[in-house]
C-alpha positions as CSV (number, residue, x, y, z in Angstrom):
1,M,-21.9,4.3,3.8
2,G,-19.1,6.2,2.1
3,C,-19.1,8.6,5.0
4,C,-18.5,5.7,7.4
5,T,-15.8,4.2,5.2
6,R,-13.9,7.5,4.8
7,D,-13.5,7.8,8.6
8,Y,-11.4,4.6,8.6
9,D,-8.4,6.3,7.1
10,T,-7.5,8.1,10.3
11,P,-4.1,7.1,11.6
12,P,-4.3,3.6,12.9
13,T,-3.8,2.7,16.6
14,I,-1.4,0.0,15.7
15,A,1.1,1.3,13.2
16,T,1.2,-1.6,10.9
17,P,0.7,-5.3,10.3
18,F,3.9,-7.3,10.2
19,R,4.7,-9.6,7.3
20,E,7.4,-12.0,6.1
21,A,8.6,-12.1,2.5
22,V,7.1,-15.1,0.8
23,K,9.1,-14.6,-2.4
24,D,12.1,-12.6,-3.6
25,F,11.2,-9.1,-4.8
26,T,12.7,-5.7,-5.4
27,F,11.3,-2.6,-3.8
28,G,12.8,0.9,-4.0
29,G,16.0,-0.5,-5.5
30,F,16.5,-3.0,-2.7
31,T,16.2,-6.8,-3.2
32,I,14.2,-8.5,-0.4
33,P,14.9,-12.3,-0.3
34,K,12.2,-14.9,0.4
35,G,11.8,-15.5,4.1
36,W,13.4,-12.2,5.1
37,K,12.4,-10.8,8.5
38,W,13.3,-7.6,10.1
39,K,15.7,-7.4,13.1
40,W,14.4,-8.6,16.5
41,K,12.3,-11.2,14.6
42,W,9.8,-8.5,13.5
43,K,8.6,-9.1,10.0
44,I,8.3,-6.9,6.9
45,F,5.6,-4.4,7.4
46,R,3.7,-1.8,5.4
47,A,2.4,1.5,6.6
48,I,-1.4,1.3,6.3
49,N,-1.7,5.0,5.5
50,A,0.8,4.6,2.6
51,T,-2.1,3.3,0.6
52,N,-5.0,4.8,2.4
53,M,-3.6,8.3,1.9
54,N,-2.0,7.8,-1.5
55,S,-2.9,10.7,-3.8
56,E,-2.4,8.5,-6.9
57,Y,-5.6,6.6,-5.9
58,F,-7.3,9.3,-3.8
59,P,-7.1,12.9,-5.1
60,N,-6.7,15.2,-2.2
61,P,-6.5,12.4,0.4
62,E,-6.5,14.8,3.3
63,N,-9.9,16.1,2.4
64,F,-13.1,14.5,3.6
65,D,-14.9,13.3,0.4
66,P,-17.2,10.3,0.9
67,S,-18.2,10.4,-2.8
68,R,-14.9,8.6,-3.6
69,F,-16.4,5.4,-2.2
70,E,-19.6,5.6,-4.3
71,G,-20.2,3.3,-7.2
72,N,-17.7,0.5,-7.5
73,G,-15.6,2.1,-4.7
74,C,-11.8,1.9,-4.7
75,A,-9.4,-0.2,-6.7
76,P,-8.6,-3.5,-4.9
77,Y,-6.0,-3.1,-2.0
78,T,-5.8,0.7,-2.3
79,F,-7.9,1.3,0.8
80,V,-7.3,-1.2,3.6
81,P,-8.0,0.4,6.9
82,F,-8.1,-3.0,8.7
83,S,-5.5,-4.8,6.5
84,V,-6.7,-7.8,4.3
85,G,-6.5,-11.5,4.3
86,P,-6.2,-14.0,7.1
87,R,-4.4,-11.4,9.4
88,T,-7.0,-8.7,9.1
89,C,-7.8,-6.7,12.3
90,P,-9.8,-8.7,14.7
91,G,-11.7,-5.5,15.7
92,K,-12.9,-4.7,12.2
93,D,-16.4,-5.9,12.6
94,C,-16.7,-4.3,16.1
95,A,-15.5,-1.0,14.7
96,R,-18.0,-1.1,11.8
97,F,-20.8,-2.0,14.2
98,V,-20.0,0.9,16.5
99,I,-19.9,3.4,13.7
100,L,-23.1,2.2,12.2
101,T,-24.8,2.1,15.6
102,F,-23.7,5.7,16.2
103,I,-25.0,6.8,12.8
104,H,-28.3,5.0,13.4
105,N,-28.8,6.7,16.8
106,L,-27.8,10.0,15.3
107,V,-30.3,9.8,12.5
108,T,-33.2,8.3,14.6
109,K,-32.8,10.1,17.9
110,V,-31.4,13.5,17.3
111,Q,-33.8,16.3,16.3
112,V,-32.4,18.9,14.0
113,G,-34.1,22.3,14.0
114,S,-33.4,25.9,13.4
115,C,-32.0,28.1,16.2
116,I,-33.4,31.2,14.6
117,S,-36.4,32.5,16.4
C-alpha cells in the first residue's frame, strides 16, 4: 500500500485548498489576524506539496521510496495529498479506488515472463 500512497504526492490538479484564519497567528514574521481572507475574497491557502515534499519529514522527497509509509507511516498532517478535515477532496475515495483497482488488475491479469529465449 505504501507504493499507492507515495504516488499521491505528485503535483495536485488544484493548487491548494483555501482557508480563512480562525485565530490570530504569526507566520514567517507576518501577523495574520483572525478572519483574514486574501484579496478577491479568496481565503488563506497552503501549498499541498509544501508538506508532502518537505525534506524535514521525508528524506529525499523527490525519490520514490514506498518504505517511508511502512509501520506507523508519517507523522500526522505531514502527508496530506487530499487535504484533511471537513473540506477534504471529494474525489479522494474515487482516486484510491482507481489506483487499487489498477494494481489489482495488474497483479491478477498481467503475466510476467522472461524475454530471453
